[in-house]
Steps between C-alpha positions, in 0.01 A plus 500: 500500500603858440426756769544875510544655845465870575623670814872471425684306772274617780393334823235292320620487139849373586397186696217442254738504202748280689229238567391492135860473382566219748206312348671519161287767332602793280466830685526858378535758776415865438678783676656841454857390572698216344729496803204467736380198301843333496434265797218350293672501163793320667250224577374478143233767470479731200509871579266750333620845601244776479202658673143378536392850398628424148223313316716409198772358723250283686355356181848390398595373847181290528556331162485121511384474860245241607421679825582830669537634852413868514534755774468878498782691672387765752421809297620766743504789252223416256212411730219265404514580128838331477360175641241496223755587230741225605215248510396606149858441385492153653165427338634607161806276533290204616254538215769558234679180600190286556602417858237284665597508869577799722563521873463864600624620839274755668409519869228450755267795449537509122123449467456859624500776241547761773606516861790253504785738425743382231329159507202662329738560209527122476122487461563673167760243393260215570221676314720568198631143475151361542405666173699225326289217364624144447778554757509319834592757765549441871540809717717411800409722798744472792473680831731761651864417424719427802782690329295820504598538864857574393360842411431559871858454620551875536175538696596219738854630547427872530151511654486174693165404347351301213184636345272561206151621407347158440381401844561494874711243684215248497440516126599187310737518206519228235868455414675344200867410464634564146665159465173333603322699228766393249448135592125533454544675164744230389260218584221676309722560195633145499150351514321748268169351604309825556233608255328828422555807716543430868647614831712321757585649838829431675587521871807386691382611845248714687603714796364795695694821449590499868649153458698617196649782709587261784668246273702755305582696814632190676718425196675838525530525876183707553261248661252774601473651152143631471274508197361853448200567278542811282229715350491522121629856530797392712579217260485737202732754666743226594515359148545837334764586758680177408511608135207302358333697214177667608287315244608164644479612863147627439 
C-alpha cells in the first residue's frame, strides 16, 4: 500500500509513519523542511517538501497514494478561513488522485461550528472534506493533548499555579497522548475497513483539572500546585501577552 502522511515529522505523524514503514508499506511524508523529515527518510520514507497551503503541490504529493492521513496545522495568523482553505486543498488533491481512504485528524469539539476556540476551525475542515463523494473519510477526534501542558511551564515556574479558562479544579478533562493517537491512526489505516463519512473519538485518560495540577506539580517538586480557573478575559490577556496573535487568542 502507498500512504501519504501530512504533519511533517510531528508528535503524531512521525510515529504513524514509522509504524507504516515497519509494516513494509510505501510512505510519503509531507513537510516544509527536508532536514526535519530526515529521520523518516532515513527509514525509507519519501519526502515531499512544501506547504499544505499550496494546492498544486498537494496534488503532486498525493499522486499514487491509496490512502492519506491529513491534519491541519494551527492557523495562528489566518484564523478560521485558513482551516477551510487548507481542507479545500486536501479535498482537491484527494479528488484529483482518486484516493479512496482518508483519516483526518481533528479534535473533540469539532462538531461545533462556534464556541470551541480554534477547534471550531476544525469543524470547517470536516465539513469541507465531507463534500467529497465516493471517498471513505474517518475524522479522528482526540481529546486534549498531554503535551499542551508544556506551554504552561512558565506559568508554573513564575506564578506557582496551573490554570486555564476551561473549568474549575473539579472539571474533568479528556486527555490524549500523541503516540496513542498515532497507534490508533495506524491501525485504522492498516485495516482500511471504514466506509462512508464517520467519526471516531480517542482518549488516553480522563482526569480532573485539580488532579492534573497535583500530578504535574509533584513531578516538578511543587506537590501543592493549585489549579486556578481563569475568566475568558484573563485567558485572552495572557495569550496576547505571550505573543499569540489576537485573532487566534480571540
